C-alpha positions as CSV (number, residue, x, y, z in Angstrom):
1,M,18.6,104.2,4.2
2,L,21.9,105.3,2.5
3,L,20.1,105.6,-0.8
4,L,16.9,107.4,0.3
5,V,18.3,109.8,2.9
6,P,20.5,111.8,0.5
7,L,17.6,111.8,-2.0
8,A,15.4,113.3,0.6
9,A,18.1,115.8,1.6
10,T,18.5,116.9,-2.0
11,A,14.8,117.3,-2.5
12,L,14.4,119.4,0.6
13,T,17.3,121.7,-0.3
14,D,15.5,122.3,-3.6
15,L,12.4,123.5,-1.7
16,M,14.5,126.0,0.3
17,P,14.3,129.6,-0.7
18,G,17.3,131.2,-2.4
19,D,19.8,130.2,-5.0
20,P,23.3,128.7,-4.3
21,A,24.7,130.8,-7.2
22,V,23.4,134.0,-5.5
23,A,25.0,132.9,-2.2
24,I,28.3,132.7,-4.1
25,L,28.1,135.8,-6.3
26,G,26.1,138.0,-4.0
27,D,22.7,139.7,-4.3
28,R,23.8,142.1,-7.0
29,A,24.9,139.4,-9.4
30,R,23.6,139.6,-13.0
31,P,21.1,136.9,-14.1
32,Q,23.5,135.7,-16.8
33,D,26.3,135.2,-14.2
34,I,23.9,133.3,-12.0
35,A,22.9,131.1,-14.8
36,A,26.5,130.4,-15.7
37,V,27.4,129.4,-12.2
38,N,24.4,127.1,-11.9
39,Q,25.4,125.5,-15.2
40,Q,29.0,125.2,-14.1
41,L,27.9,123.5,-10.8
42,G,25.3,121.3,-12.6
43,L,22.4,122.8,-10.6
44,D,20.4,123.6,-13.7
45,R,19.8,119.9,-14.3
46,P,16.7,118.0,-12.9
47,L,16.8,116.7,-9.4
48,I,16.8,113.0,-10.3
49,V,19.7,113.5,-12.7
50,R,21.7,115.3,-10.1
51,Y,21.0,112.7,-7.5
52,F,22.1,109.7,-9.7
53,D,25.2,111.6,-10.8
54,W,26.1,112.3,-7.2
55,L,25.3,108.7,-6.2
56,G,27.7,107.4,-8.9
57,H,30.5,109.5,-7.6
58,A,29.6,108.7,-3.9
59,L,29.9,105.0,-4.5
60,G,33.4,105.6,-5.7
61,G,34.2,107.5,-2.5
62,D,33.8,111.0,-4.0
63,L,31.2,113.1,-2.1
64,G,31.9,116.1,-4.3
65,K,33.2,119.5,-3.5
66,S,31.7,122.2,-1.3
67,I,30.0,124.9,-3.4
68,G,31.3,127.7,-1.2
69,S,34.9,126.7,-0.4
70,R,35.5,124.3,-3.3
71,V,37.1,121.9,-0.8
72,P,36.2,118.2,-1.0
73,V,33.2,117.4,1.2
74,W,35.0,114.4,2.7
75,Q,37.8,116.7,3.8
76,E,35.4,119.1,5.3
77,I,33.7,116.3,7.3
78,T,36.9,114.8,8.6
79,Q,38.2,118.2,9.7
80,R,35.0,119.0,11.7
81,L,34.3,115.5,13.0
82,P,36.8,115.3,15.9
83,V,35.1,118.3,17.6
84,T,31.6,116.7,17.4
85,F,32.9,113.2,18.2
86,Q,34.6,114.5,21.4
87,L,31.5,116.3,22.6
88,A,29.3,113.2,21.9
89,V,31.7,110.9,23.7
90,M,32.0,113.2,26.7
91,A,28.2,113.8,26.9
92,L,27.5,110.0,26.7
93,V,30.1,109.1,29.3
94,C,28.8,111.8,31.6
95,A,25.2,110.7,31.2
96,V,26.0,107.0,31.8
97,V,28.2,107.8,34.9
98,V,25.3,109.8,36.4
99,A,22.3,107.7,35.3
100,V,23.6,104.2,36.2
101,P,24.3,104.7,39.9
102,L,21.2,106.9,40.3
103,S,19.0,104.2,38.6
104,I,20.5,101.5,40.8
105,Y,19.9,103.4,44.0
106,T,16.4,104.6,43.2
107,A,15.3,101.2,41.9
108,S,16.5,99.4,45.0
109,H,15.4,102.1,47.5
110,P,11.8,103.1,46.7
111,G,10.7,106.1,48.7
112,P,10.8,109.9,48.8
113,F,14.1,110.2,47.1
114,D,13.0,107.9,44.3
115,R,9.9,109.9,43.7
116,I,11.8,113.2,43.8
117,A,14.4,111.9,41.3
118,T,11.7,110.6,39.0
119,G,9.9,114.0,39.1
120,V,13.1,115.9,38.5
121,S,14.0,113.7,35.5
122,A,10.6,114.4,34.0
123,G,11.1,118.1,34.5
124,V,14.6,118.1,33.0
125,M,13.4,116.2,29.9
126,S,11.0,119.0,29.1
127,V,13.7,121.7,29.1
128,P,15.0,122.5,25.6
129,P,18.8,122.1,25.1
130,F,19.2,125.8,24.0
131,V,17.8,126.9,27.4
132,V,20.4,124.8,29.3
133,A,23.1,126.2,26.9
134,V,22.1,129.8,27.6
135,V,22.0,129.2,31.4
136,L,25.4,127.5,31.4
137,T,26.8,130.3,29.1
138,Y,25.7,132.9,31.6
139,F,27.2,130.9,34.4
140,A,30.5,130.7,32.6
141,T,30.5,134.4,31.8
142,T,29.8,135.5,35.4
143,T,32.1,133.0,37.1
144,G,34.9,132.7,34.6
145,V,35.3,129.0,35.5
146,F,34.9,127.8,32.0
147,P,35.2,129.7,28.7
148,P,31.8,130.4,27.2
149,L,32.8,130.4,23.6
150,G,35.4,129.0,21.2
151,W,37.4,125.9,20.8
152,V,41.0,124.8,21.3
153,P,42.2,121.6,19.6
154,V,43.5,118.9,21.9
155,S,46.7,118.8,19.9
156,Q,47.4,122.4,20.8
157,D,46.5,122.4,24.5
158,A,44.8,119.4,26.1
159,Y,43.8,121.3,29.3
160,E,42.3,124.2,27.4
161,N,40.5,121.8,25.1
162,L,38.9,120.1,28.0
163,R,37.8,123.4,29.6
164,H,36.2,124.5,26.3
165,A,34.4,121.2,25.9
166,V,32.9,120.8,29.4
167,L,30.0,123.2,29.0
168,P,28.8,122.0,25.5
169,A,29.2,118.3,26.7
170,L,27.1,119.1,29.8
171,V,24.3,120.6,27.7
172,L,24.2,117.5,25.6
173,A,24.4,115.2,28.7
174,V,21.6,117.0,30.5
175,A,19.2,115.9,27.8
176,E,20.3,112.2,28.0
177,I,20.6,111.7,31.8
178,P,16.8,111.6,32.5
179,V,16.1,109.3,29.6
180,F,18.8,106.8,30.7
181,H,17.7,107.1,34.4
182,R,14.0,106.5,33.8
183,L,14.6,103.6,31.4
184,L,17.2,101.8,33.4
185,R,15.4,102.3,36.7
186,A,12.2,100.7,35.2
187,D,14.3,97.7,33.9
188,I,16.1,97.2,37.2
189,V,12.7,97.3,39.1
190,A,11.4,94.6,36.7
191,T,14.5,92.5,37.0
192,L,14.4,92.6,40.8
193,Q,11.0,90.8,40.6
194,E,12.5,87.8,38.6
195,N,12.8,84.4,40.2
196,F,16.6,84.2,39.9
197,I,16.8,87.4,42.0
198,L,14.6,85.9,44.7
199,N,16.7,82.7,44.6
200,A,19.9,84.8,45.1
201,R,18.3,86.6,48.0
202,A,17.3,83.2,49.5
203,R,20.9,82.1,49.3
204,G,21.9,85.0,51.5
205,L,24.0,86.9,48.9
206,P,24.8,90.5,49.8
207,R,22.4,93.1,48.4
208,W,25.1,95.0,46.5
209,Y,26.3,91.8,44.9
210,I,22.8,90.9,43.8
211,L,22.3,94.4,42.3
212,F,25.6,94.6,40.4
213,R,26.1,91.0,39.5
214,H,22.6,89.6,38.9
215,A,20.2,92.6,38.4
216,L,22.3,95.2,36.5
217,R,23.6,93.1,33.6
218,P,20.3,91.8,32.2
219,S,18.8,95.3,32.7
220,L,21.3,97.0,30.3
221,F,19.7,95.9,27.0
222,S,17.3,98.9,26.8
223,I,19.8,101.5,27.9
224,L,22.4,100.0,25.5
225,T,20.1,100.4,22.6
226,V,19.1,103.9,23.6
227,A,22.8,104.9,24.2
228,G,23.7,103.7,20.7
229,I,20.9,105.7,19.1
230,S,21.7,108.7,21.3
231,F,25.3,108.6,20.3
232,G,24.3,108.7,16.6
233,R,21.9,111.5,17.3
234,L,24.6,113.4,19.2
235,L,27.0,113.1,16.3
236,G,24.4,114.4,13.8
237,G,22.3,116.8,16.0
238,T,24.7,119.2,17.7
239,I,23.8,122.2,15.5
240,I,22.2,124.3,18.2
241,V,24.9,123.6,20.8
242,E,27.8,124.2,18.4
243,T,26.2,127.4,17.2
244,I,25.7,128.8,20.7
245,F,29.2,127.9,21.8
246,S,30.8,128.8,18.5
247,L,32.4,125.4,18.0
248,P,33.9,124.3,14.6
249,G,32.1,120.9,14.6
250,L,30.0,118.9,12.2
251,G,26.8,120.6,13.4
252,A,28.2,124.0,12.7
253,L,29.2,122.9,9.2
254,A,25.7,121.5,8.6
255,A,24.2,124.9,9.7
256,Q,26.5,126.8,7.4
257,S,25.8,124.5,4.5
258,I,22.0,124.8,4.9
259,Y,22.2,128.6,5.1
260,S,24.3,128.7,1.9
261,K,22.4,125.9,0.1
262,D,25.6,124.0,-0.2
263,I,23.9,120.8,-1.5
264,P,27.0,118.6,-1.9
265,T,28.1,119.2,1.7
266,I,24.5,118.7,3.0
267,Q,24.3,115.4,1.1
268,G,27.7,114.3,2.4
269,I,26.9,115.1,6.0
270,V,23.5,113.3,5.8
271,V,25.0,110.2,4.3
272,F,27.9,110.2,6.8
273,V,25.5,110.5,9.8
274,A,23.2,107.8,8.3
275,L,26.2,105.5,7.9
276,L,27.2,106.1,11.5
277,Y,23.7,105.2,12.6
278,I,23.9,101.9,10.8
279,V,27.3,101.0,12.2
280,I,26.4,102.0,15.7
281,N,23.2,99.9,15.6
282,L,25.1,96.9,14.3
283,L,27.6,97.3,17.2
284,V,24.8,97.5,19.7
285,D,23.2,94.3,18.3
286,L,26.6,92.5,18.6
287,A,27.0,93.8,22.2
288,F,23.7,92.0,23.2
289,G,25.4,88.7,22.8
290,I,28.2,89.8,25.1
291,L,25.8,91.0,27.8
292,D,23.6,87.9,27.7
293,P,24.9,84.7,26.1
294,R,21.3,83.5,25.6
295,V,21.0,86.0,22.8
296,A,23.9,84.5,20.9
297,A,22.7,81.0,21.6
298,G,19.2,81.9,20.3
299,S,20.6,83.3,17.1
300,R,22.6,80.2,16.4
301,A,19.6,78.0,17.1
């Protein structure tokens, strides 16, 4: 994945219209100046040559320099990552806090509320994130409860940082809550039909104890997997939200790099996000053994 993803990103950027040298020099640049900049940046070489040259430097920890700012790509990523990381964590926590209790209640109380919650979840899943972002931005503008645009670093003012992060995190969470709810509800319903649940009921254990102690834990495998994938997707897919709310995060950097055909920055972001996906999936696999000791025992066998 780490080898093929940046190659695909480089190939796709070559198919984009425009020239990075023109983005640097402007539309009125002379052809000889454009050719000189392309030669200086190595963009006049074939795709495969540029890719292997980049790969050799990347294996040594050098992701190159941004074409526009001439700042090391790794520095650009580390400067922007805290914003996107905070939004992803807040969105994931919000989605889990809402989805888990809702799933437990609807799975254990079939009836009108369960059907309504399931229908609402299906409807929310079909709403594009940018629509939710526009609605929340309008709400913030009319009420003044939360600032609709901008960002304040947590090191500067923690309270203002939280106020600026609430709306973007809610936009991201709204897309995750129905997925978590529908998935976890289905798993809990299936778990409640298992023999060990019937045995616990026959022993006269309280209903809440059966739900939280016996039914919830073995039902978390699917949602844990999806949460890990969602976290990686949130880290690499916040372009729309960060653009609407004018946030200086990784998504905004990716959008700017695509617009200016900043190939080193695009490659660096793609590789970084792909590496995050690999690490997160590994952590999710390791967490399976903690949730259910039978998984660890089966792997040793």
